N, C-alpha and C positions, 0 to 999 in steps of 0.2 A: 504494500500500500504506500502511496506517495503522500506524504504529509509535509507541507511547507508553510511555516509561519512567517508571514510578511511583516510581523512586528507592528511598530507604530503606524497608525493610519496617516495618510497623506492628504493634504488639502488640495493638492494639485498633482498632475502627472509629471513623472520624470520624462526627459527626452533622451532616447537612445539613437545615436547617429553613427554611421560608418565614419571612422576616423580618417582624416586626411593627413598629409605630411606635416602640416602646421600643428597638428594635434599630438605629434609624437612625444614631445616633452611632457604634456599633460598625462598621457597614458603611462609613460615611464614613471612619472611622479606617483601615481596611484599604486603601481606595482611595487616600487621601491619602498614607499612608506609602509605598505602592508608587509613586505618582506622584513623590514626592520622590526615591526611589531611582532612578527613570528619569532625572530631571533631573540628578542627580549624574553620570550616565553619558552625558550629552549628548543625551538624547531629549526631544522636546517633546510626547510623547504625552499627550493629554487636556488640555482647557481646563477648569480647575476653578473657574470663577466661581460666583457665588451661584445662577445659573440652573440649574446641574446639580444642586445640592442640592434645589431645589424639584421638579425633574423626578424625582429619585430618591425623594423623599418620596411623591410621587403613585404611583410604581410599587411602593413598599413597601406602601402602603395597599391597592393592588389585588392584592397577592400575587404580583407578578412577580419580586421580589428574593429570593434565597436566601442564607443565611449558613451557612458551614461552621464547625463548632466542634471543638476538641480539649479534652476535659474542661472544657467551658464557656467556653473562650477562643476568640475569633474568629480564624480562620486563612485564610479565603478567602470570596469573594463573587462572585456572578454574577447578572445580571438577564436573564430569558428572557421574551419576549413575541412576539406576532404583530403584524406591521405591515401595515396596509392601504394606506398611501400612503407614497411615498418618492421623492425626486428622485435617489437613488443607484441604485436597482434598476429594471429595465425593467418594463413592464406584464406581459409574459410571465413574468418571474421572480417577480413579486409574486403571480401567479395560481397558482404552484406551492405546495403545502403546505410551510410553512417556519416554524421558530422562530428568532428572532433573539437573539443573545447581545449583551449590553451591559455595560460596566464589569466585565469579568472580571479579578479581582485576587486575589493571594495575599499573605499576611502576610510581610513582609520577614524577620522573625525565624524563619520556618519555611522558609527557603531550603534547597535541596539535598535536600528530602524528596519530590520528584516531585509536589508538590501541583498545579502547573499542568496537568500531564498527566492526573492523576486527575480534576481538575475538568472538563477537556475531555471525558474519557471519560464522566463522569457526565452532562454536558449532552447528549452524543450519545445516550446511553442514554435519557435522559428525552425527548428529541425523538422517538425511535423509539416510546416508550411512548405518546406523544401522536399517533402515526400520521401523522407528517409525513415529507417527503422529505429536507429539508435543515436543517442548523444553519448559520446565516449570521451574519456579523459584519463589522465594518469596523475598519481600523487607519489611523492617519494615514500619508500617503504617505511622510513622511520617517522613519518608524520602521522602518528597514531591519532592525534586529535582531529586532524582533517579527515582521516578514514572514518572516525566515529560520526563526524558531522555529515559527511556524504551519505552514510547509512541511514541517518535520521530522516533524510529527505527522500528515501526510497531508492537510493543508488545501490546497485548490486556490485559486490566485490567479485570480479571475474577471477583474478589470480594475482600473485606477486611474482615478478620476474627478476631474477638475479642478473646483474650486469657484469661484464668482464672486468670493470674497474672496481668491483667490490660493492657498489651501490645496488640497491634494489628499488623497483618501481611497482607500485600497486595500481592495477588497472580497474577502473570502475565504468559502469554504463547505466544509463537511464533510458527508458523507452521514449522515443519522440511522441509528443502528445500535445494536442491543441488545448490551450487555456484561453478561451475568449475573454475572460476577465482581465487578462494581462493588459489588453489594449486600453482599459480604463485607468491603469496605473502607469503605463509607459507608452509614449508616442514614439513610434519607430520611424526614422527618417533616413532612408538609404541615400547614398551619394548619387547625384544626378549624372555625374560624369561616368558612372559605371552602369548606367541604365541599359546599355546595349552589350554588356559583358556576357560572354558565354558561360562564365563560371556560375554554377548553381548556388554558390554561397553568396555571391555579390548581387544577384538579381533581387530587386526590391519586391516586397509583398505588401 
């Protein structure tokens, strides 16, 4: 069963828009603030070397990264894309229609407002609109607190994969599912310059 508590009621909807290159610093700011928050609580989730910024910049350019705003202020971000190759997922799993979530983060100063749950609901709804079966993602094997959180919102732990470098990655998945009520809480605004894109992740809905 999927149970997501959106927390504090909002008097107005958030705006979720596809990030553009000029939004890169704002996206990085949300991710790095949340990473610092996790570090202070003993979590080693996310390796934020310079490589991740280059990868993020490419995904922003391609329209895969979304930025949630509250009156113009960045409050959350998530990157959604389809992956054709991966050492973490099996060939059979990769053959299933899937959208992968990456670098899902909420602003530390907006804690307690149910943003993480709302963001997961929005991503599941978007995956359903893209006519896929799964919303999938990975969490570091040592991030037990995040594992527990994702389980509380109905995410299934598929397995944990040991990496050659000694690290482990826990794989999770949620069924793509429409949540019409999300549109009352979040206004989704795709980038107009990507309207003709062939990518199923960038097409506006």
